[in-house]
C-alpha positions as CSV (number, residue, x, y, z in Angstrom):
1,N,0.0,0.0,0.0
2,N,2.1,2.9,-1.4
3,A,1.2,6.2,0.3
4,Y,1.0,9.4,-1.8
5,E,2.2,12.6,0.2
6,K,1.0,16.1,-0.3
7,T,1.9,19.3,1.5
8,V,-0.7,22.2,1.8
9,C,-1.0,25.6,3.5
10,Y,-2.2,25.7,7.2
11,D,-5.9,25.4,7.6
12,A,-6.4,25.0,3.9
13,S,-8.1,22.4,1.6
14,S,-6.5,19.2,0.5
15,G,-7.7,19.7,-3.1
16,V,-9.5,16.9,-4.7
17,I,-8.5,13.6,-3.5
18,S,-8.9,10.9,-6.1
19,H,-7.9,7.5,-6.9
20,T,-7.9,5.2,-10.0
21,G,-10.0,2.1,-9.4
22,K,-9.6,-1.3,-11.0
23,G,-12.3,-3.1,-12.8
24,V,-13.9,-6.1,-11.2
25,S,-13.2,-9.3,-13.1
26,G,-13.2,-13.1,-12.6
27,G,-15.6,-16.0,-13.1
28,F,-15.8,-18.8,-15.6
29,G,-15.7,-18.3,-19.2
30,Q,-16.7,-15.3,-21.3
31,K,-18.6,-12.5,-19.3
32,V,-21.8,-11.6,-21.1
33,T,-23.7,-9.4,-18.7
34,S,-23.1,-8.1,-15.1
35,S,-24.7,-5.9,-12.5
36,K,-23.1,-4.5,-9.5
37,T,-23.5,-2.0,-6.6
38,A,-20.7,-0.2,-4.9
39,E,-20.3,0.8,-1.3
40,Q,-17.6,3.3,-0.4
41,R,-16.6,5.5,2.4
42,W,-13.7,7.9,3.2
43,E,-11.6,7.3,6.4
44,K,-9.2,9.6,8.0
45,S,-6.6,9.5,10.8
46,E,-4.4,12.0,12.6
47,D,-1.9,9.3,13.7
48,G,-1.8,7.0,10.6
49,V,-3.2,4.1,12.7
50,N,-6.7,4.8,14.0
51,F,-9.1,5.8,11.2
52,I,-12.6,7.1,11.5
53,T,-15.3,7.5,8.8
54,V,-15.6,11.1,7.5
55,S,-17.8,12.9,5.0
56,L,-16.0,14.8,2.1
57,T,-17.5,17.5,0.1
58,A,-16.5,17.0,-3.6
59,E,-13.7,14.5,-2.5
60,T,-12.0,17.4,-0.6
61,L,-10.9,17.6,3.0
62,N,-11.1,21.1,4.3
63,N,-9.3,23.0,7.2
64,I,-6.3,21.0,7.5
65,T,-4.3,21.9,10.6
66,K,-2.6,18.6,11.5
67,K,-0.9,15.9,9.6
68,T,-3.7,13.8,8.2
69,W,-3.9,10.3,6.5
70,I,-7.0,9.7,4.3
71,K,-8.0,6.7,2.3
72,R,-11.2,5.2,0.6
73,Y,-12.7,1.9,1.3
74,V,-14.6,0.4,-1.6
75,K,-16.8,-2.8,-1.6
76,I,-18.4,-4.0,-4.9
77,T,-21.1,-6.6,-4.7
78,G,-22.8,-8.0,-7.9
79,S,-23.5,-10.7,-10.2
80,Y,-22.7,-11.8,-13.7
81,V,-23.8,-14.3,-16.4
82,T,-21.4,-16.1,-18.7
83,T,-21.8,-18.3,-21.6
84,L,-21.5,-21.2,-19.2
85,G,-24.5,-20.0,-17.1
86,G,-25.1,-18.0,-14.0
87,P,-25.9,-15.7,-12.4
88,F,-22.6,-15.9,-10.4
89,G,-22.3,-13.7,-7.4
90,F,-19.1,-11.8,-6.4
91,T,-17.9,-9.5,-3.7
92,K,-14.6,-7.6,-3.8
93,S,-13.5,-5.1,-1.4
94,G,-10.4,-3.1,-0.3
95,Y,-8.7,0.2,0.4
96,T,-7.1,2.7,-1.9
97,N,-3.7,3.9,-1.4
98,T,-3.4,6.3,1.5
99,V,-2.9,10.0,0.9
100,I,-0.8,11.7,3.7
101,I,-1.5,15.5,4.0
102,T,1.0,17.6,5.9
103,P,0.0,21.3,6.5
104,R,2.8,23.9,6.6
105,G,3.2,26.0,9.7
106,K,0.6,28.8,10.2
107,L,1.6,31.9,8.5
108,D,2.8,34.6,11.0
109,A,3.8,38.1,10.0
110,G,6.4,38.4,12.8
111,T,6.8,41.5,15.0
112,I,8.0,45.0,14.3
113,G,9.3,47.7,16.8
114,S,7.4,49.7,19.4
115,D,5.6,53.0,19.4
116,Q,7.7,56.2,19.4
117,V,7.2,59.8,20.2
118,V,9.2,62.4,18.2
119,C,9.3,66.1,17.9
120,Y,7.2,67.9,15.1
121,S,8.7,67.6,11.7
122,S,11.5,65.3,12.8
123,S,12.3,61.8,11.6
124,P,11.7,58.9,13.9
125,S,13.9,55.9,14.4
126,S,13.5,53.0,11.9
127,V,10.5,50.8,12.5
128,S,12.6,47.7,12.9
129,N,12.1,44.1,12.5
130,L,12.0,42.3,15.9
131,K,10.9,38.8,14.7
132,L,10.9,37.5,11.1
133,P,7.9,36.0,9.6
134,S,7.3,32.2,10.0
135,G,5.1,29.4,8.6
136,G,3.6,29.1,5.1
137,E,6.3,28.7,2.4
138,S,9.9,29.9,3.0
139,Q,9.7,32.8,0.4
140,Y,8.2,35.9,2.0
141,N,7.3,39.2,0.2
142,Y,7.2,42.4,2.3
143,T,5.2,45.6,1.8
144,W,4.4,48.3,4.4
145,E,1.3,50.3,5.0
146,K,0.6,53.4,6.9
147,S,-2.6,54.9,8.4
148,E,-3.3,58.6,9.2
149,G,-6.9,58.3,10.3
150,G,-8.0,54.7,10.1
151,I,-7.5,54.0,6.4
152,W,-4.5,51.9,5.5
153,A,-2.6,52.7,2.3
154,P,0.5,51.0,0.8
155,I,3.9,52.8,1.0
156,T,5.6,52.8,-2.4
157,G,9.0,51.2,-2.5
158,A,8.7,49.8,1.1
159,T,9.7,46.2,0.5
160,Q,12.2,45.3,3.4
161,T,11.8,43.7,6.8
162,S,12.2,47.2,8.4
163,Y,11.1,50.6,7.4
164,S,12.4,54.2,8.0
165,P,9.8,56.9,7.8
166,G,10.8,60.4,6.9
167,P,9.9,63.5,8.9
168,L,6.4,63.5,10.5
169,N,4.0,66.4,11.2
170,N,1.3,64.3,12.6
171,S,0.6,60.9,14.2
172,V,1.0,57.9,11.7
173,S,0.6,54.2,12.3
174,Y,2.6,51.6,10.4
175,R,2.3,47.8,9.8
176,R,4.3,45.2,7.9
177,V,2.3,43.1,5.4
178,V,3.7,39.6,4.6
179,T,2.6,37.5,1.7
180,N,3.5,34.2,0.2
181,T,1.6,31.4,-1.6
182,C,-0.1,30.5,1.7
183,G,-1.9,33.9,2.1
184,I,-1.4,37.4,3.5
185,V,-0.8,38.5,7.1
186,Y,-0.2,41.6,9.1
187,S,2.2,42.5,11.8
188,N,1.5,44.4,15.0
189,I,0.9,48.2,14.5
190,V,3.5,50.8,15.5
191,T,2.3,54.4,16.1
192,I,4.6,57.4,15.9
């Protein structure tokens, strides 16, 4: 039973989980007609040993926050008639390969410096990086936003882990925006 491994973003969907089934065969002589019914169910585990039956929407497992094993049980029951007679009954059952889904760490924007008080029309100290982002994929993109009254707006050209504002004549709040393929998150807010 070979397992297929897949990595997804934290709290994301597995995407469609599918398998390729094999046709049912067997019996005596040439098969002429057949009828069958199939019973199937999905089972998942968070330890790879103890499985429970779950319901999947469109063969997709949602909100994955822990390593998860998933497989499908299929049982086919039917009958067939051959040139030698019949009907002959059959039952075949088994599990598909297991899919192991591992979520990446939860995307975190990290932490930036603390609030400051400066004199009118003077430049504050840099809003520095205190803790780098984590989780998601390892490639992070940075932008910065500022707010002067509750509306956040991007700061052109601010794409580093820290940001150095120019001279200020009024109170301004700053935050770092971190994006990667797993989403977008915001740091704490620093007000100067």
